[in-house]
C-alpha positions as CSV (number, residue, x, y, z in Angstrom):
1,M,15.8,-1.8,-47.8
2,E,17.2,-5.2,-46.0
3,K,19.1,-7.5,-48.4
4,S,17.7,-10.9,-49.1
5,G,18.8,-13.3,-46.5
6,S,19.7,-10.9,-43.9
7,P,18.8,-11.9,-40.2
8,P,16.4,-9.9,-39.0
9,P,16.9,-7.0,-36.1
10,S,17.5,-8.0,-33.1
11,T,14.4,-7.7,-30.6
12,S,16.2,-8.6,-27.5
13,P,16.2,-6.2,-24.4
14,V,19.0,-4.1,-23.5
15,P,20.7,-5.8,-20.6
16,I,21.0,-4.5,-17.4
17,K,24.6,-3.5,-16.7
18,V,25.7,-4.2,-12.9
19,T,29.0,-3.4,-11.4
20,I,30.0,-5.2,-8.3
21,V,32.0,-4.1,-5.2
22,E,33.2,-6.9,-2.9
23,D,36.1,-8.0,-1.2
24,D,35.4,-11.4,-0.4
25,R,36.5,-13.4,-3.7
26,R,34.1,-16.1,-3.2
27,I,30.9,-14.0,-3.1
28,R,32.3,-11.4,-5.6
29,E,32.7,-14.5,-8.0
30,G,29.6,-16.4,-7.3
31,L,27.1,-12.7,-7.9
32,G,29.2,-12.0,-11.4
33,T,28.8,-15.7,-12.8
34,L,24.9,-15.3,-11.6
35,I,24.6,-12.0,-13.7
36,Q,26.7,-12.4,-16.0
37,G,24.9,-15.9,-16.6
38,T,21.4,-14.7,-16.7
39,E,19.5,-13.5,-19.7
40,G,18.8,-9.6,-19.9
41,Y,21.8,-8.9,-17.0
42,R,25.2,-8.3,-17.7
43,C,28.0,-7.6,-15.0
44,A,30.3,-5.0,-16.2
45,F,32.8,-4.5,-13.3
46,T,33.7,-6.6,-10.6
47,F,36.1,-4.7,-7.9
48,R,37.6,-5.5,-4.5
49,S,37.5,-2.6,-2.9
50,M,36.1,1.2,-2.5
51,E,39.3,2.7,-3.5
52,E,39.6,0.0,-6.6
53,A,36.3,0.9,-7.8
54,L,36.8,5.0,-7.5
55,A,40.2,4.4,-9.0
56,H,39.1,2.9,-12.2
57,T,37.5,4.7,-15.3
58,W,34.3,3.2,-16.0
59,K,34.5,3.4,-19.9
60,E,31.1,1.8,-19.6
61,V,28.5,3.2,-17.0
62,P,26.4,0.6,-15.2
63,D,23.1,0.8,-14.4
64,V,24.0,-0.5,-11.1
65,A,26.3,-1.0,-8.4
66,L,26.0,-3.6,-5.7
67,V,27.7,-2.3,-3.0
68,D,29.3,-4.0,0.2
69,I,29.2,-2.4,3.3
70,G,32.1,-4.1,5.1
71,L,34.9,-3.3,2.7
72,P,38.6,-3.3,3.6
73,G,39.9,0.4,3.9
74,M,36.8,2.8,3.1
75,S,33.8,1.5,3.8
76,G,30.5,1.0,1.1
77,I,28.5,3.6,2.7
78,E,31.7,5.9,2.9
79,G,32.3,5.5,-0.5
80,L,28.6,6.1,-1.8
81,P,28.8,9.9,-2.2
82,L,31.9,9.5,-3.8
83,L,30.4,6.9,-6.3
84,R,27.4,9.0,-7.0
85,K,29.2,12.6,-7.7
86,K,31.7,10.3,-10.2
87,Y,28.5,8.4,-11.6
88,P,25.3,10.1,-10.7
89,S,23.1,8.0,-13.1
90,V,23.9,4.7,-11.4
91,A,21.5,3.2,-9.2
92,L,23.8,2.6,-5.8
93,L,22.2,-0.8,-4.0
94,M,23.5,-2.3,-0.9
95,L,24.0,-6.0,-0.6
96,T,25.4,-7.0,2.9
97,V,25.3,-9.0,6.1
98,Y,24.4,-5.9,8.4
99,E,21.1,-5.4,9.0
100,D,21.2,-2.8,12.5
101,D,19.8,0.1,12.3
102,E,22.6,2.4,12.2
103,R,24.2,1.3,9.3
104,I,20.9,0.9,7.5
105,F,20.3,4.5,8.1
106,Q,23.5,5.9,7.5
107,A,23.3,3.6,3.9
108,L,20.3,5.6,3.4
109,C,21.7,8.8,3.9
110,A,24.3,8.6,2.1
111,G,22.2,7.7,-1.2
112,A,21.7,4.1,-1.3
113,C,18.7,3.1,-3.4
114,G,18.3,-0.1,-1.9
115,Y,19.4,-2.0,0.8
116,L,19.9,-6.5,0.6
117,L,20.9,-8.9,2.9
118,K,23.6,-11.5,1.2
119,K,21.1,-14.4,2.4
120,T,18.8,-12.6,-0.4
121,P,17.5,-15.6,-2.8
122,P,19.5,-15.5,-6.2
123,A,16.0,-15.2,-7.9
124,K,14.9,-12.1,-5.7
125,L,18.1,-10.6,-6.4
126,L,18.0,-10.5,-9.8
127,E,14.4,-9.1,-9.6
128,S,16.0,-6.2,-7.1
129,L,18.2,-5.3,-9.8
130,R,15.4,-4.8,-12.4
131,E,13.3,-3.0,-9.7
132,V,15.8,-0.3,-8.7
133,T,16.3,0.5,-12.3
134,H,12.6,1.2,-12.7
135,G,12.9,3.7,-9.9
136,G,12.5,1.2,-6.9
137,A,13.6,0.8,-3.7
138,P,14.3,-3.0,-3.0
139,M,14.2,-4.1,0.7
140,S,15.2,-7.5,2.2
141,P,12.0,-8.0,4.4
142,E,13.7,-7.6,7.6
143,I,15.2,-4.2,6.6
144,A,11.9,-2.9,5.7
145,R,10.6,-4.0,9.1
146,R,13.5,-1.8,10.7
147,V,13.0,1.3,8.3
148,L,9.8,1.2,9.1
149,G,10.8,1.1,12.8
150,L,13.2,3.9,12.6
151,F,10.3,5.9,10.9
152,R,8.3,5.4,13.8
153,E,10.8,6.3,16.8
154,I,12.8,9.4,15.1
155,R,11.4,12.5,16.6
156,P,11.3,15.0,14.4
157,P,12.5,18.6,14.6
158,E,10.1,21.1,16.0
159,R,8.3,23.2,13.1
160,V,9.4,21.5,10.3
161,T,7.4,22.2,7.2
162,Y,7.9,21.7,3.6
163,D,4.4,22.6,2.5
164,L,3.6,19.5,1.4
165,T,0.1,18.7,-0.3
166,P,-1.8,15.5,1.2
167,H,-1.4,13.6,-2.1
168,E,2.5,14.5,-2.1
169,L,2.4,12.9,1.4
170,R,0.5,10.2,0.9
171,L,2.6,9.3,-2.1
172,L,5.5,10.0,0.0
173,K,4.4,7.2,2.6
174,L,3.5,4.7,-0.1
175,L,7.6,5.3,-1.2
176,V,8.5,5.0,2.8
177,E,6.8,1.6,2.8
178,G,8.6,0.7,-0.3
179,H,6.5,0.9,-3.1
180,N,8.0,1.9,-6.7
181,Y,6.6,4.5,-8.7
182,Q,4.4,2.0,-10.7
183,S,3.0,0.5,-7.7
184,A,2.3,3.9,-6.3
185,A,0.8,4.3,-9.2
186,A,-1.8,1.3,-9.2
187,E,-2.4,2.4,-5.2
188,L,-3.1,5.8,-5.9
189,G,-5.0,5.0,-9.2
190,V,-3.1,7.6,-11.3
191,S,-1.0,7.3,-14.3
192,F,3.3,7.0,-13.8
193,S,3.6,10.2,-15.6
194,T,1.6,11.8,-12.6
195,I,3.5,10.2,-9.9
196,N,6.5,11.4,-11.8
197,F,5.5,15.1,-11.7
198,H,4.0,14.6,-8.1
199,M,7.8,13.4,-7.5
200,Q,9.4,16.3,-8.8
201,N,7.4,18.3,-6.7
202,I,8.2,16.7,-3.7
203,Y,12.1,16.7,-4.6
204,G,11.9,20.4,-5.2
205,K,10.1,21.2,-1.7
206,L,12.8,18.7,0.0
207,Q,15.9,20.1,-1.4
208,V,16.6,16.3,-2.8
209,H,17.6,14.7,-5.7
210,S,16.3,10.8,-5.6
211,K,13.6,8.6,-4.1
212,S,16.3,7.5,-1.6
213,E,17.1,10.8,-0.6
214,A,13.0,11.7,0.0
215,V,12.9,8.2,1.9
216,A,15.8,8.9,3.8
217,K,14.5,12.7,5.0
218,A,11.2,11.8,5.6
219,L,12.2,9.0,8.2
220,R,14.7,11.9,9.6
221,Q,11.8,14.6,9.6
222,R,8.9,12.0,10.2
223,L,6.9,14.1,7.4
224,V,4.4,10.9,7.2
225,R,2.3,9.1,9.7
């Protein structure tokens, strides 16, 4: 029983914790101020390099890591597999000036959950941070177009087959097009739990462990049309 006069229990949602890996001090501090100053978000750590991020023990594991590509020393793409191995629950979201096909493809293959350009408006950046924590793969419009272009151009190896069902292929196509689990469920007219069930089957058949890996493999192997 609560004592008389006790404050009511807090109903505030748990904030999304974000770590920033960015060498440009102005951008790093600006991102930190934006995230820390917005209700529902909190800046957990900021690092100037991938080496610094990997050397530090994250006593509080964040939900999302915003990672630059053009870092001094180890690049953001080179560091993604290492960060993922050390902190497998963290969603890795690229925030960069680079929009060339090669870096986009490398980042997706390395485990990036999304790819945003630094010119992304603050409100859209915050929305993307929330989206990636709900299984989404946010991308700047320019990047999404390039990803679809890559998908069209990449030639698949001969006789690639993973025994994906027509329903699983349709779901995979929606993910490649940028849908998250919620919007894919709405598009297919099924529940979120149904989407999650099919995704576990897709992961097993493709031998991947995340949505971003599944999308990258679909692009490489041209599994959907």
